[in-house]
C-alpha positions in Angstrom: 0.0 -0.1 0.0 1.3 3.5 -1.1 0.6 6.8 0.2 -2.1 8.4 -2.2 -1.0 10.7 -5.1 2.6 9.1 -5.4 3.9 6.8 -7.9 3.7 3.2 -7.3 7.3 2.1 -5.9 8.7 -0.7 -7.8 9.7 -2.5 -4.7 6.2 -3.1 -3.3 5.2 -4.2 -6.8 7.9 -7.1 -6.5 6.3 -7.9 -3.1 2.9 -8.2 -4.5 4.2 -10.3 -7.4 6.0 -12.6 -4.9 2.7 -13.0 -3.1 0.8 -13.7 -6.4 3.4 -16.3 -7.5 2.9 -18.1 -4.1 -0.9 -18.5 -4.8 -2.2 -15.4 -3.1 -4.3 -12.6 -4.6 -2.3 -9.3 -4.2 -3.1 -5.7 -5.4 -1.2 -2.6 -4.7 -3.2 0.7 -4.0 -2.3 4.4 -3.4 -4.0 5.2 -0.3 -4.3 7.6 2.7 -6.2 7.5 6.0 -9.1 9.3 4.3 -9.8 6.7 1.7 -8.3 3.6 3.1 -11.6 2.2 4.4 -13.0 2.1 0.6 -10.0 -0.2 -0.4 -10.6 -2.4 2.7 -14.3 -2.7 1.8 -13.5 -3.3 -2.0 -10.7 -5.8 -1.5 -11.6 -7.4 2.0 -7.8 -8.1 2.8 -6.6 -10.5 5.5 -3.1 -8.8 5.3 -2.2 -5.2 4.5 1.4 -4.4 3.8 2.7 -0.8 3.8 5.9 0.7 2.4 7.4 3.8 4.0 10.3 6.2 3.5 11.2 8.4 6.4 9.2 11.8 5.5 6.0 9.7 5.2 6.4 7.6 8.4 3.8 9.7 10.3 1.3 9.1 7.5 1.8 5.4 7.5 1.6 5.2 11.0 -1.7 6.9 11.1 -3.0 4.3 8.5 -1.6 1.4 10.6 -3.4 2.7 13.6 -6.7 3.1 11.7 -6.6 -0.4 10.6 -5.6 -1.8 14.0 -8.5 0.2 15.6 -11.3 -0.5 12.9 -10.1 -3.9 11.6 -8.2 -5.7 14.4 -8.6 -9.0 12.6 -6.3 -7.8 9.6 -2.5 -8.5 9.8 -0.5 -5.4 9.1 3.0 -5.5 7.9 5.4 -2.6 7.0 8.7 -2.5 5.2 11.2 0.1 3.7 14.4 1.7 4.4 13.0 3.6 7.4 11.4 0.9 9.4 14.2 -1.3 8.6 16.6 0.8 10.7 13.8 2.2 13.2 12.0 -1.3 13.5 11.9 -1.3 17.3 10.3 2.2 17.5 7.9 1.3 14.8 6.5 -1.9 16.5 6.2 0.1 19.8 4.6 3.2 18.4 2.2 1.8 15.9 1.2 -1.6 17.1 1.8 -3.0 13.4 2.1 -6.8 13.6 5.5 -7.3 11.6 8.3 -5.1 10.3 10.1 -6.3 7.4 13.8 -5.6 7.7 15.3 -5.6 4.3 13.9 -7.2 1.0 10.5 -8.8 1.2 10.4 -11.0 -1.9 11.1 -14.3 0.0 10.1 -13.4 3.6 6.7 -11.9 2.9 5.3 -15.1 1.1 6.9 -17.1 4.0 4.9 -15.0 6.3 1.7 -15.5 4.5 2.4 -19.4 4.4 2.9 -19.4 8.1 -0.3 -17.4 8.7 -2.3 -19.7 6.5 -1.0 -22.7 8.8 -2.2 -20.8 11.8 1.3 -19.9 13.0 0.9 -16.4 14.3 4.3 -16.1 15.4 6.7 -17.8 13.0 10.5 -17.9 13.1 11.3 -15.9 9.7 14.5 -14.0 10.1 13.9 -10.4 9.0 10.0 -10.6 9.7 10.3 -9.0 13.1 7.6 -8.9 15.6 7.1 -7.7 19.2 5.8 -10.1 21.8 5.9 -9.7 25.7 8.1 -7.0 25.3 10.8 -8.8 23.3 11.7 -8.4 19.8 12.0 -11.6 17.5 13.6 -12.4 14.0 15.6 -9.1 14.0 19.0 -10.5 14.2 19.8 -9.1 10.6 18.7 -7.3 7.5 17.4 -9.9 5.0 18.6 -9.7 1.4 18.0 -12.0 -1.5 21.0 -14.3 -2.3 20.1 -14.2 -6.2 18.1 -11.1 -7.4 17.5 -13.0 -10.6 14.8 -14.8 -8.7 12.6 -11.7 -8.4 9.2 -12.2 -9.9 7.8 -10.5 -13.0 5.5 -7.5 -12.7 2.1 -7.6 -14.4 -0.5 -4.7 -14.8 -3.1 -6.7 -12.9 -1.2 -6.0 -9.6 -2.0 -2.3 -9.7 -5.4 -1.0 -8.7 -7.1 0.6 -11.9 -7.1 4.1 -10.4 -3.7 3.9 -9.3 -0.7 5.8 -11.0 1.6 3.1 -12.6 4.6 4.0 -14.7 7.1 1.0 -15.4 10.5 1.4 -13.9 13.3 -1.1 -14.4 15.4 -2.7 -12.1 18.7 -4.1 -13.2 20.7 -4.1 -10.0 20.3 -3.4 -6.3 22.6 -1.8 -3.9 25.7 0.3 -4.6 29.4 -0.4 -4.0 30.3 3.0 -3.1 29.9 4.4 0.6 28.8 8.0 0.6 28.3 9.1 4.1 24.9 10.5 3.7 23.3 7.5 1.8 21.1 4.8 3.3 21.8 2.6 0.5 25.3 1.5 1.9 23.6 0.5 5.3 20.5 -1.2 4.0 22.5 -3.5 1.5 25.7 -3.7 3.6 27.8 -2.5 0.7 26.4 -5.5 -1.4 26.0 -4.9 -5.1 23.9 -7.4 -7.1 22.9 -7.6 -10.8 20.2 -9.2 -12.8 20.9 -11.0 -16.0 20.9 -8.9 -19.0 18.5 -11.1 -20.8 16.0 -10.8 -18.0 16.1 -7.1 -18.0 15.4 -7.0 -21.8 12.6 -9.4 -21.3 11.0 -6.8 -18.9 11.7 -4.1 -21.5 9.9 -6.0 -24.1 6.9 -6.6 -21.9 6.6 -2.9 -21.1 6.8 -1.9 -24.8 4.1 -4.5 -25.6 1.9 -2.5 -22.9 2.5 0.7 -24.9 5.4 2.3 -22.9 8.4 3.4 -24.5 10.1 5.6 -22.0 11.6 4.2 -18.9 13.4 5.0 -15.8 16.0 2.6 -14.4 15.4 2.4 -10.8 18.8 1.2 -9.9 20.7 3.2 -7.3 23.7 3.4 -9.8 23.0 1.9 -13.3 26.5 2.4 -14.7 28.6 0.4 -12.3 29.6 -2.5 -14.5 30.8 -1.6 -18.0 30.6 -5.3 -19.1 27.0 -5.6 -18.2 26.3 -2.3 -20.1 28.0 -3.5 -23.3 26.0 -6.6 -23.2 22.8 -4.5 -22.6 23.6 -2.5 -25.6 24.4 -5.4 -27.7 20.9 -6.9 -27.1 19.0 -3.6 -27.6 20.8 -3.4 -31.0 20.4 -7.0 -31.8 16.6 -6.8 -31.1 16.2 -3.4 -32.5 14.2 -2.3 -29.5 13.0 1.4 -29.7 12.7 3.1 -26.4 14.3 5.8 -24.4 15.4 5.9 -20.7 16.9 7.6 -18.1 19.1 6.5 -15.1 21.2 7.1 -12.2 24.9 7.4 -12.5 28.3 8.4 -11.1 31.0 10.4 -12.8 33.6 7.5 -12.8 32.4 5.3 -15.7 31.5 8.4 -17.8 35.1 9.6 -17.8 36.7 6.2 -18.0 34.5 5.0 -21.0 33.2 7.8 -23.1 32.8 5.2 -26.0 30.3 3.3 -23.6 28.3 6.5 -23.0 28.0 6.9 -26.7 26.7 3.3 -27.0 24.2 4.1 -24.1 23.0 7.3 -26.2 22.4 5.2 -29.2 20.6 2.5 -27.1 18.2 5.2 -25.9 19.6 6.8 -22.9 18.5 10.4 -23.0 19.0 11.6 -19.3 21.5 10.8 -16.5 20.9 12.0 -13.0 24.3 12.4 -11.1 24.9 13.0 -7.7 27.7 15.5 -7.4 26.5 17.0 -4.3 29.4 19.7 -3.7 31.8 21.8 -5.6 34.0 22.1 -2.7 36.9 19.6 -2.7 37.1 19.4 1.0 33.3 18.4 1.2 33.7 15.8 -1.4 36.3 14.2 0.4 34.5 14.3 3.8 31.4 12.8 2.3 33.3 10.2 0.7 32.2 10.9 -2.9 35.6 10.0 -4.6 35.5 12.5 -7.5 37.0 15.6 -8.3 36.1 19.0 -9.7 38.1 18.4 -13.1 36.3 14.9 -13.5 32.9 16.6 -13.0 33.7 19.1 -15.8 35.0 16.3 -18.1 31.9 14.2 -17.6 29.8 17.2 -18.6 31.8 17.6 -21.8 31.2 13.9 -22.6 27.5 13.9 -21.8 27.0 17.1 -23.9 29.0 15.6 -26.9 26.6 12.6 -26.8 23.4 14.4 -26.4 22.4 13.0 -23.1 20.7 15.6 -20.8 21.9 15.6 -17.2 20.5 16.4 -13.8 23.0 17.3 -11.0 22.2 16.7 -7.2 23.5 19.5 -5.0 23.6 19.2 -1.3 23.7 21.9 1.3 25.4 20.9 4.6 27.9 18.0 5.3 27.4 17.8 9.1 30.9 18.8 10.0 33.0 22.1 10.3 32.3 22.8 6.8 28.7 23.9 7.5 29.5 27.7 7.2 28.1 30.3 5.0 31.4 30.7 3.3 31.5 27.1 2.2 27.8 27.2 1.3 28.3 30.1 -1.0 31.4 28.6 -2.6 29.2 25.5 -3.4 26.4 27.8 -4.9 29.2 29.6 -6.9 30.2 26.3 -8.4 26.9 24.9 -9.3 25.7 28.2 -10.8 28.4 27.6 -13.5 27.3 24.1 -14.2 24.7 23.3 -17.2 21.8 21.2 -16.9 19.1 21.0 -14.2 20.2 21.2 -10.4 18.2 19.5 -7.8 19.2 21.1 -4.5 18.4 19.6 -1.0 19.6 20.1 2.5 21.6 17.4 4.3 19.1 15.0 5.9 20.5 12.4 8.4 18.3 9.4 7.4 18.3 6.6 9.9 21.0 3.9 8.8 23.4 6.5 7.4 26.7 7.2 8.6 25.9 10.8 9.1 22.8 10.0 11.1 25.0 7.8 13.5 27.6 10.6 13.7 25.2 13.4 14.5 23.4 11.3 17.0 26.6 10.4 18.8 27.4 14.1 18.8 23.9 14.8 20.2 23.3 17.3 17.2 20.0 15.8 15.8 17.4 18.4 16.7 14.3 16.2 16.7 12.7 13.0 15.3 9.7 14.8 13.7 9.9 12.5 10.7 7.8 14.5 8.5 10.5 17.2 8.4 13.0 14.6 7.3 12.1 15.8 3.6 15.5 17.3 2.4 14.1 20.8 2.8 14.4 21.2 6.5 17.6 21.2 8.6 17.0 18.6 11.2 20.4 18.9 12.9 22.3 21.8 14.4 25.2 22.6 12.1 28.6 23.8 13.7 29.2 27.0 11.7 25.7 28.4 11.5 22.2 27.9 13.0 19.7 25.5 11.5 17.5 28.3 10.4 20.4 30.0 8.4 20.9 26.6 6.7 17.1 26.4 5.9 17.3 30.0 4.4 20.1 28.8 2.0 17.8 26.6 0.2 15.5 29.0 -1.6 18.6 31.3 -2.0 20.6 28.5 -3.8 17.7 27.8 -6.2 17.4 31.5 -6.9 21.1 31.9 -7.5 21.8 28.8 -9.5 18.8 29.3 -11.8 19.0 33.0 -12.4 22.6 32.4 -13.3 21.4 30.6 -16.4 19.6 33.5 -17.7 18.2 32.7 -21.2 19.4 29.3 -21.2 16.7 28.5 -18.9 14.3 28.2 -21.9 16.1 25.6 -23.8 17.0 23.7 -20.7 13.4 23.4 -19.5 12.2 22.4 -23.1 14.9 19.7 -23.1 13.8 18.5 -19.4 10.2 18.4 -20.5 11.1 16.2 -23.6 13.1 13.8 -21.5 10.4 13.9 -18.9 12.9 14.5 -16.3 10.4 17.1 -14.9 6.8 17.9 -15.4 5.1 21.3 -16.4 3.6 21.6 -13.0 7.3 21.4 -11.2 8.4 24.5 -13.4 5.2 26.4 -12.5 5.3 25.3 -8.9 9.0 26.3 -8.3 8.5 29.5 -9.8 5.5 30.2 -7.6 7.4 29.1 -4.6 10.3 31.3 -5.2 8.0 34.3 -6.0 6.1 33.9 -2.7 9.4 33.6 -0.7 11.3 36.5 -2.2 8.5 38.9 -3.4 5.6 38.2 -1.1 8.1 37.3 1.9 6.1 34.2 2.7 7.7 31.2 4.5 9.5 29.1 2.0 8.1 25.8 3.5 4.6 26.8 3.4 5.0 27.9 -0.2 6.2 24.4 -1.3 3.5 22.5 0.5 1.6 21.9 -2.8 4.6 21.7 -4.9 6.7 18.9 -3.3 
């Protein structure tokens, strides 16, 4: 079950497909506490599963409590990065029956089988429950040994009124260890790939459904050059016609520009890249393992191949570099970069190295999870106040985009064509900045309907 109004996450679709393949009827819906009762009345579920990222944890809690109060006979399960690391608090605060710690494609069907056999408290590692004040099955985060076993997604898994856009999963995890990213902790540094042939089969399926533009849902699509070359081989051999966007790092772009050319020829029209900072000291501290000359070289290569690019920019690093001077330096660097810039405030998500560091230093301001939305500063910076840090977010957007001047027009046209942004995002952002700087409204109130 998803929060209403959001795209259906690929992860929960794989869980639903696993339940289907185990002989159960499964459907994914987008719901909130206001319309949840309609879906319960329509589908009459015996088990409801929720997926949850940090910022929507309070909303998911609200739905779980509603189910436990109004339909106590329904078993509830919740999974996702946030609850994987905060499972004790989740079980205690919500009364949810089970928290899935890690990947659910195997443990969720195992739980359903146990419940069918009237085993209310099964011994399934990773499917954690609380009984008599003790936590069970919580010894480790569970991961699939072989992600080639993940099931096929079909359209019948999604409720008719829900928003579904197919995303491709070719790998899970990331071998890199950026300090602010929960991927490292969730997957334990483990990186696994699916067979190229299976990924191509997924693409063929989606094309047959009428889709020709895809997002690769990998944390880092461009990790393995050999895999990518095989992927391009099959796309060429089968003469598949589609376009796609993906996440990438700088490394493979500058090491193998000829591979970038092949990806462009195979349909890649957008890469989203986490640069985060234009300050070398900050890049080193957050363990990005990239340099400013490498960034500029990658830009040149992508531009030559006609691949659009988005760059992620981070305000804050949780250390002595959290000063106005460093932030201004970072803004200056990104103001000179082409492409769309997506700016956020450092958010210490549970499970990350930065979360543990700030918690040890007693610098996390609060655990109001709805504010862990990359627009609030939820920790106390060392060289400025948290309010000063938050004030830098609209300032950074203003300076970075005004520096582009007339180039904004072709940039937005290109972004709309590649579907990296939607028209409403441009209008919403412009409205937010107008309200913040001209009407002097609070920035966070101005973005409530645009996030």
